[in-house]
Every structure is written in structure tokens, then in C-alpha cells.
C-alpha positions, -999 to +999 in steps of 0.1 A: -623+285+204-647+265+226-637+229+227-666+205+224-669+175+246-666+140+230-699+123+220-715+107+250-698+129+275-718+161+272-727+175+306-710+147+325-683+150+350-650+132+345-626+126+374-591+140+365-568+137+396-538+161+399-516+130+398-525+093+393-499+071+409-522+041+404-519+045+366-482+051+369-473+021+390-497-006+376-474-016+347-442-012+368-452-034+398-438-067+386-403-052+381-405-032+413-415-063+433-386-082+418-362-054+428-376-053+463-374-090+467-337-088+460-334-063+489-355-086+512-333-115+503-301-097+512-315-077+542-290-050+536-313-021+543-288+007+550-265+017+522-271-017+504-256-023+470-287-009+453-278+026+465-245+026+446-261+009+416-287+037+414-261+064+420-240+051+391-271+047+369-282+083+376-247+097+370-246+080+336-281+091+327-274+128+335-238+127+323-226+141+357-195+125+373-208+120+409-242+112+423-247+110+460-280+097+473-295+110+505-328+109+525-347+138+507-344+167+484-345+190+514-315+172+530-297+174+496-299+212+497-287+213+534-258+190+525-249+209+494-247+242+513-228+226+542-203+209+518-194+243+503-186+257+538-214+282+537-225+291+573-231+317+599-235+353+585-230+342+548-256+353+523-271+331+495-291+348+468-322+328+458-358+331+446-388+338+467-410+318+444-403+282+453-409+254+478-400+263+514-369+240+514-351+263+490-348+289+517-350+268+548-319+249+538-299+282+538-314+291+572-306+257+587-270+262+579-271+296+598-267+315+565-290+343+553-313+339+523-314+370+501-344+370+479-345+386+445-375+388+421-384+364+394-389+366+356-426+370+350-426+346+320-406+316+333-412+322+371-374+315+375-348+337+392-343+368+371-306+373+364-311+410+359-319+413+397-289+394+410-260+417+408-276+445+428-282+421+456-245+410+459-226+422+490-193+413+506-212+386+525-226+369+494-212+334+490-235+317+466-264+319+441-291+292+445-314+292+414-344+269+411-354+251+379-390+257+387-418+236+373-393+216+353-378+245+333-341+253+336-332+288+348-311+311+326-278+294+336-257+313+310-264+346+328-263+331+363-230+314+358-215+345+342-224+365+373-211+338+396-178+337+378-175+375+379-179+377+416-163+343+425-196+328+439-207+292+443-238+280+424-261+254+438-288+242+415-321+234+431-334+209+406-360+192+428-386+197+400-365+194+369-347+161+365-335+159+329-343+194+319-317+212+298-305+248+290-290+253+256-285+216+253-266+212+286-281+191+314-294+208+346-272+201+376-241+202+355-236+240+355-230+248+391-208+234+419-235+211+432-270+203+420-298+185+439-327+163+430-358+153+450-376+120+445-407+129+465-435+106+452-452+134+432-420+142+412-414+131+376-391+104+391-407+097+425-398+072+451-422+052+473-414+077+501-387+104+507-354+103+488-330+128+473-296+132+457-267+156+452-248+158+419-214+173+412-185+170+388-161+180+416-146+150+433-137+169+465-173+180+470-185+145+463-161+131+489-174+156+515-210+150+506-207+113+510-191+118+544-216+145+556-246+122+548-234+097+574-229+120+604-196+133+589-178+101+599-148+087+581-137+061+591-166+048+612-169+065+646-144+092+636-159+126+627-142+154+609-174+173+606-209+173+621-230+159+594-265+146+590-281+111+592-293+113+556-287+081+538-307+071+507-328+041+518-319+009+500-355+000+492-361+035+477-329+031+456-342-002+442-375+013+433-359+044+417-335+023+397-364+005+381-384+037+374-354+056+359-356+033+328-390+049+321-382+085+328-373+096+293-407+083+280-426+099+308-409+133+300-419+130+264-454+122+274-456+153+296-443+175+268-469+160+244-496+168+270-483+203+273-485+208+235-521+196+236-530+221+264-511+249+246-530+243+214-564+242+231-559+269+257-537+295+239-567+317+228-588+315+259-592+350+274-581+354+310-553+328+311-517+326+299-502+293+290-467+284+302-438+302+285-408+280+278-376+298+269-363+288+234-330+276+250-348+254+275-363+219+273-388+215+301-399+183+317-431+199+330-431+188+366-461+212+366-481+228+339-488+262+353-513+288+340-514+325+349-551+331+355-574+360+360-600+351+387-577+323+398-595+313+430-629+311+413-614+290+385-598+267+411-631+262+428-649+256+395-623+229+385-626+212+418-664+212+415-659+194+381-636+169+398-605+182+381-573+183+402-554+216+405-530+233+429-514+266+436-476+265+436-471+288+456-497+309+474-473+330+496-437+339+485-409+329+508-399+365+516-434+370+532-434+338+553-437+345+590-407+325+599-385+348+578-399+381+592-366+389+609-351+394+574-372+426+571-390+420+538-425+435+533-453+432+508-444+451+476-406+444+478-407+416+452-438+425+431-435+399+404-433+370+427-462+384+447-484+389+416-477+354+404-486+339+438-521+354+433-525+342+397-508+308+391-527+276+389-513+242+379-534+215+362-528+178+357-499+170+333-488+135+341-481+112+311-509+087+318-536+113+311-560+101+284-571+123+255-606+123+269-593+137+302-573+164+285-602+174+264-624+176+295-599+198+313-596+222+283-634+223+278-640+230+315-614+259+316-627+273+284-663+272+296-654+290+328-640+320+309-667+321+282-697+318+305 
């Protein structure tokens, strides 16, 4: 099916950015300015009351007992691994198809990332590949809820229990996504969130969070984010300087009230794309497992002639991006681990074929139609 342009738009370009923060923030600014003014009035910029308020609000929203704010999603991963006592010589099984921080957080704790291949449909860690990678040095499994879809946590948790392994959920892209009705970040020992500005819930800068139902882990995480001190100037551990900024907490607390609606908007946009792109030859629309509810941090196609399509979309002023062009096991900085091209063929193939297109909730119908028409025309002409 070739989607026709709306009347009056035939042959014209329409700018569709990959993300439109102007459209997102415009209706929110009065509330955000009010929240920031409260911080400015109190001048409590480090661990001010807004931090605890946001932590409690997030814990209630997700139904998870403890929420511990920190400086970034990357730091949240580093802190989670450190809090579980994972360190030198320990192995952590994870995915090669993710943002760099997934693996660098393991490396920065002097542990060893062990990469296993992904499910070609969901792009998430394939549980069928995990057990054969377990050794006597394995301490944890670190799945990623990639693009906003929860990994197969039933299978992952079953393996973790069988071998007495920790589970750390990298949920930097999936706040609010669920598996079989259960909230992401509530399966494993610790889960993490990123509030990078492009995320579904984004700060006005860097910010992150750890989540856990274990009070002992929560206590240690709170201590580790402030240099490991407790009480002040007394240090049981060497921690990080990784506090959630008070200003960012104030902004995020305002935006959290809108998150559920934004997630519904992203799912509605995904349904529109699915309907209009499902029969286009040369592309595969995203597969969402029947047990999963995605929040579509990205809407990612698997494309033939990916690079040519990307150039074509950019020529038509349609934002698009490749997440991720080089799997982690082939990154130069991890060459000492001994992986080579061909070791994890599914991740390597997806890296050459995936392309993400705009999915943010503020997209207009005209923009979505233009995106679908442009992609369709590329493959039909």
C-alpha cells in the first residue's frame, strides 16, 4: 500500500525532527518554572527536599520500595554493580546490543563483561544463550530493556535463581514498561533509570536513579552516591560523587505527572506506523512480545538498504538514527576480551540493519503520514 500525501502537501518537504523538546516543554514551562522558583527561594541545591520528594513519587509510581536518585543513568549502573559487591575478576553476563554504559559500568568496577547474543525479534538479551556463558566467576546477569520493551524476565530470573546470580536491570530506555503485568525494575536485585533529556522522562540535563525492593541495597546505594560516607566525613566504602541535582529533581517531579499520557501517545503512534508500514517490502516493523507492554523509547525498523534509506530520510528532513552501529563486543576498548566479528552474529546483523524513526507523542498526524509515505516511496521507487 502506497500512502498518499494529504491534499496540499504533494511533493513538499515537511520537517520531522527525531525529537521535539520544544513541543514537549511548551505546555509544561509554567509548572516547571514554579518548581524551579521554589528551589531558588530555598537555595538548597545539593540533596534539597525536592530530591526526596521525587524519589518517593517515583517509588509510588513504579510500585517499588526504594528509589535512589543519582547523577546519571551511567552512574546508576556503576553504583548498582558496586552495591552488590561485584568487582575484580567477577563476570557479568550482558548484551552486546546496547548503549556503551551497559558494559562500561561493569568494566569500571574492574569486573568482566561477558557478551551473549540477542533475540533477533526483540533485540533483547536471548535467555537461550545465557546458561552456556555461565562460569564459576559469573556473579550477575545484566539485561537491558532495549528501546522500551522489557526483556524476557521470566526466563532470566529462572536462570539467575538456578545459579544464585544477581540480576541488575538496565532500564535506561524503559521506564514504566512491563513484562507479564509486572513492572520493569521490580524483577531483579537492583534496576536503574536514566533521565537523559531524550528519554521518555527526561531531565534538563543528566540525572539517573537506582530502584530496589531490598532495604540493605538501598542503604548502601544512598551511601555510595555520596562518596561512601556515613556519617559525614566517615567512609566505610569508596563511593562516587553522584547526587541527583535538586533542580533536576524538581523538573522531573513535574514531568512525571505526564509520563503515563506520553507513553500512551507513543504506543498510539507505533500503532499508526505499524498499520501503514507493515506491508512495505524491505522493512520489518518492531516486534513486541505478547507478554510485554512497550513504552517505545525508540521505534526501530529492520531495514534492507538501511544506509541509503537513512540518507533519503535525512534528505527529506525526517530525523532518524542508528541504535547501535557497532556492537559492544567489537568496540576497540574491549579488544582485550578477545571477541571477533562473527562471534555474535545476530547483534552484528542488527547493527547493520536497524533504523529508528521519530515516535515522540507530540507528532502530528501529518508528520506521521509524511514519514510513512517517504519510507514507502523509497522502497517502491
